[in-house]
C-alpha positions in Angstrom: -3.1 15.6 -63.7 -2.7 19.0 -65.4 -2.7 19.7 -69.1 -1.6 22.9 -70.8 -5.1 24.4 -70.9 -6.6 23.5 -67.5 -6.0 26.9 -66.1 -8.1 28.3 -69.0 -11.1 26.4 -67.7 -13.7 28.1 -65.4 -16.5 26.1 -63.9 -20.0 27.4 -64.6 -22.0 26.6 -61.5 -25.6 27.3 -62.4 -26.3 23.5 -62.2 -25.1 23.6 -58.6 -28.2 25.6 -57.7 -30.9 24.8 -60.2 -31.7 22.3 -62.9 -30.3 23.8 -66.1 -29.5 22.9 -69.7 -31.3 21.4 -72.7 -29.3 18.2 -72.4 -29.5 17.9 -68.6 -31.7 15.0 -67.6 -30.2 14.7 -64.1 -31.6 17.8 -62.6 -29.7 19.9 -60.0 -26.3 18.6 -59.1 -26.3 17.1 -55.6 -24.1 18.7 -52.9 -22.0 15.5 -52.6 -21.3 15.6 -56.4 -20.5 19.3 -56.2 -17.9 18.7 -53.5 -16.2 16.0 -55.7 -16.2 18.4 -58.7 -14.7 21.2 -56.7 -12.1 19.1 -55.1 -11.0 17.7 -58.4 -11.1 21.1 -60.1 -8.7 22.4 -57.4 -6.5 19.4 -57.7 -6.0 19.8 -61.5 -5.4 23.6 -61.3 -8.9 25.0 -62.2 -9.0 28.2 -60.2 -12.1 30.1 -61.4 -15.8 29.6 -60.6 -18.7 31.5 -62.3 -21.8 31.9 -60.3 -24.7 34.4 -59.7 -27.1 35.4 -57.0 -30.0 34.1 -59.0 -28.5 30.6 -59.5 -30.6 29.1 -56.7 -28.3 27.9 -53.9 -25.2 27.8 -56.0 -23.3 30.5 -54.0 -24.2 28.8 -50.7 -23.1 25.4 -51.9 -19.7 26.9 -53.1 -19.3 28.7 -49.8 -20.0 25.6 -47.8 -17.3 23.7 -49.7 -14.7 26.4 -49.2 -15.5 26.8 -45.5 -15.6 23.1 -44.8 -12.1 22.9 -46.2 -10.9 25.7 -43.9 -10.5 28.0 -46.9 -7.5 26.0 -48.0 -9.2 25.0 -51.3 -10.1 28.4 -52.6 -11.1 29.8 -56.0 -11.3 33.1 -57.9 -15.0 33.6 -57.8 -17.0 35.7 -60.3 -20.6 36.4 -59.4 -23.4 38.6 -60.8 -25.8 41.2 -59.5 -29.4 40.7 -60.4 -31.3 42.2 -63.3 -33.3 45.4 -62.4 -36.5 45.2 -64.4 -37.8 48.8 -64.2 -37.4 51.5 -66.8 -34.8 53.5 -64.8 -32.2 52.9 -62.1 -32.9 54.7 -58.9 -31.4 54.9 -55.4 -33.4 52.0 -54.2 -31.8 49.8 -56.9 -28.4 50.9 -55.8 -29.3 49.8 -52.3 -30.5 46.5 -53.7 -27.1 46.1 -55.5 -25.2 46.6 -52.3 -27.4 44.3 -50.2 -27.3 41.6 -52.9 -23.5 41.8 -53.1 -23.3 41.6 -49.3 -25.6 38.6 -49.3 -23.5 36.9 -52.1 -20.3 37.4 -50.0 -22.0 36.0 -46.9 -23.2 32.9 -48.8 -19.7 32.4 -50.3 -18.0 33.1 -47.0 -15.8 35.8 -48.7 -15.0 39.4 -48.0 -13.3 39.7 -51.4 -14.2 38.2 -54.8 -12.4 38.2 -58.1 -15.1 39.7 -60.3 -18.6 41.2 -60.1 -20.7 41.1 -63.3 -23.6 43.3 -64.2 -25.9 40.4 -65.4 -28.0 42.5 -67.7 -25.9 45.1 -69.5 -29.1 46.8 -70.7 -29.5 48.1 -67.2 -26.5 50.3 -67.8 -28.3 52.1 -70.7 -31.4 53.0 -68.7 -31.8 56.5 -67.2 -29.5 56.5 -64.1 -27.8 53.3 -65.3 -24.3 54.8 -64.8 -25.0 54.7 -61.1 -24.7 51.0 -61.1 -21.2 51.1 -62.5 -20.2 53.9 -60.2 -21.3 51.8 -57.2 -19.3 48.7 -58.4 -16.3 51.0 -59.0 -16.5 52.0 -55.4 -16.5 48.3 -54.4 -13.4 47.9 -56.3 -11.8 51.0 -54.8 -12.7 49.7 -51.4 -11.0 46.3 -52.1 -14.0 44.1 -52.2 -13.7 43.1 -55.8 -10.7 42.9 -58.2 -12.5 43.2 -61.6 -15.6 45.0 -62.8 -17.5 42.8 -65.3 -20.4 42.8 -67.7 -22.3 39.9 -69.3 -23.3 40.6 -72.9 -25.0 38.9 -75.9 -24.0 40.8 -79.0 -21.5 43.2 -80.7 -23.8 46.2 -80.4 -23.8 45.9 -76.6 -20.0 45.6 -76.6 -19.7 48.8 -78.7 -22.0 50.8 -76.5 -20.2 49.6 -73.4 -16.7 50.5 -74.8 -18.0 53.9 -75.9 -19.4 54.8 -72.5 -17.8 52.8 -69.7 -14.5 51.3 -68.4 -14.6 47.6 -67.5 -12.1 44.9 -66.7 -13.9 41.7 -67.5 -16.6 40.6 -70.0 -18.6 37.4 -70.5 -19.7 36.6 -74.0 -21.3 33.7 -75.9 -18.9 31.8 -78.2 -19.2 28.4 -79.7 -18.7 26.7 -83.1 -22.2 27.6 -84.2 -22.2 31.1 -82.7 -19.2 32.8 -84.3 -20.6 36.3 -84.4 -18.1 37.9 -82.1 -15.2 35.9 -83.6 -16.0 37.1 -87.2 -16.8 40.7 -86.3 -13.4 41.5 -84.8 -14.9 42.4 -81.4 -12.5 40.0 -79.5 -9.5 41.9 -80.8 -11.3 45.2 -79.9 -11.8 44.0 -76.3 -8.2 42.8 -76.0 -7.0 46.3 -77.3 -8.9 47.7 -74.3 -7.1 45.2 -72.0 -10.4 43.4 -71.1 -10.3 39.9 -69.8 -12.7 37.6 -71.9 -14.7 34.7 -70.5 -16.5 32.6 -73.1 -19.8 31.0 -72.1 -22.2 28.7 -74.0 -19.2 26.7 -75.5 -21.4 23.6 -75.7 -24.6 25.6 -76.4 -26.2 24.2 -73.2 -25.1 20.7 -74.2 -26.9 20.8 -77.6 -23.6 20.2 -79.4 -22.9 17.1 -77.4 -26.3 15.4 -77.8 -26.9 12.5 -80.3 -28.8 14.0 -83.2 -31.7 11.5 -82.8 -32.2 12.9 -79.2 -32.5 16.5 -80.2 -36.0 18.0 -80.0 -37.7 18.5 -83.4 -37.9 22.3 -82.6 -34.2 22.4 -83.7 -35.0 20.8 -87.1 -34.0 24.0 -89.0 -30.4 23.6 -87.8 -30.2 19.8 -87.9 -28.1 19.9 -91.1 -25.6 22.1 -89.5 -25.4 19.8 -86.4 -24.9 16.8 -88.8 -22.1 18.7 -90.5 -20.6 19.4 -87.1 -20.5 15.7 -86.2 -19.1 14.9 -89.6 -16.3 17.4 -89.2 -15.4 15.9 -85.8 -15.3 12.4 -87.3 -13.1 13.6 -90.2 -10.5 14.7 -87.6 -10.9 11.7 -85.3 -12.3 13.9 -82.7 -15.3 13.6 -80.4 -18.1 16.2 -80.5 -16.7 17.4 -77.0 -13.2 17.7 -78.4 -14.3 19.7 -81.4 -16.7 22.0 -79.5 -14.1 22.7 -76.8 -11.2 22.9 -79.2 -12.9 25.5 -81.3 -13.0 28.0 -78.3 -9.7 26.8 -76.9 -8.0 27.9 -80.2 -9.3 31.4 -80.1 -6.3 33.3 -78.7 -8.2 36.2 -77.2 -10.3 34.0 -74.9 -8.9 34.0 -71.3 -11.3 31.6 -69.7 -13.7 29.0 -71.1 -16.7 28.5 -68.8 -17.9 24.9 -68.8 -21.0 23.8 -66.9 -20.9 20.2 -65.6 -23.4 18.1 -63.6 -21.0 15.3 -62.7 -17.3 14.7 -61.9 -17.2 12.4 -64.8 -18.1 15.2 -67.2 -15.4 17.5 -65.8 -12.8 14.7 -66.1 -13.8 14.2 -69.8 -13.1 17.9 -70.4 -9.9 18.0 -68.4 -8.6 14.9 -70.2 -9.2 16.2 -73.7 -6.0 16.1 -75.7 -5.0 19.6 -76.9 -6.1 19.9 -80.5 -4.7 22.8 -82.6 -6.5 24.2 -85.6 -7.6 27.5 -87.1 -11.1 28.3 -85.9 -11.8 29.9 -89.4 -11.7 26.3 -90.8 -15.3 26.0 -89.4 -16.9 29.1 -90.8 -19.3 26.7 -92.7 -20.8 25.8 -89.3 -21.7 29.3 -88.3 -25.4 30.0 -87.6 -26.8 33.5 -87.7 -30.3 32.9 -86.6 -30.6 34.1 -83.0 -33.6 31.9 -82.5 -31.3 28.9 -82.3 -28.0 30.3 -81.1 -29.3 32.2 -78.1 -30.8 29.8 -75.6 -33.0 32.5 -74.1 -35.0 32.3 -77.4 -35.4 28.5 -77.3 -38.9 27.0 -77.0 -38.5 23.2 -77.6 
């Protein structure tokens, strides 16, 4: 069964390789369950997978599925190069980039992938950082990738990238609590530059879908907002899942919505959501500006 937004969904696959997510109590997704998820995704028209070299065995699990189906069930795959932790980018790092990309392709069983992200965009702003992008540009010229991508966290990073580099694809955090890039006008700015936008963290690692009583006390400072979120959903006869997904679905600049799932049941719940149309600006009262709570890398529950 296809609905009118299925092709806007991309599967986030970090759970396929590691245990991930504040609401995840099931651990890493089993290979058997991954196969069911990917088969169903293909059947309903979901054609994009988001992975990374540092997502444990995620790339290998995806590659096994594709190869076991004789490449008949294929996907547009976006993967990421690792972070380079030094204070500059040197020739050794460039060799690492190439070797890492080759290894990713080997695991995926692919000689061509849809997109390659720079996982930590701050690497670009280090001395020699432009070498990373030039090397990825060469991969595109040589036909190994279709789109050059960058994963970012904030508007300042977007501005610096647009001022200094040319990219095709960007991954950004957007959800009903984290409305920074919606309100700042940066989505329109990206579209003006013909950049494909993939939204991540739409469920805030599952925090938006958890019963309030199950949420760790560490999140107490935003519990009132989470209560209001659930009240807004009930007022519209929507589930928390429908409202959280619908908020991002109704942002016209977003090309793909990355959803991480641990089970086939979870993916079916998302696919079977009835389309809900509303203006995202109706929910400005739910916006949270404190990065401690809207950026999961800052969490310490």
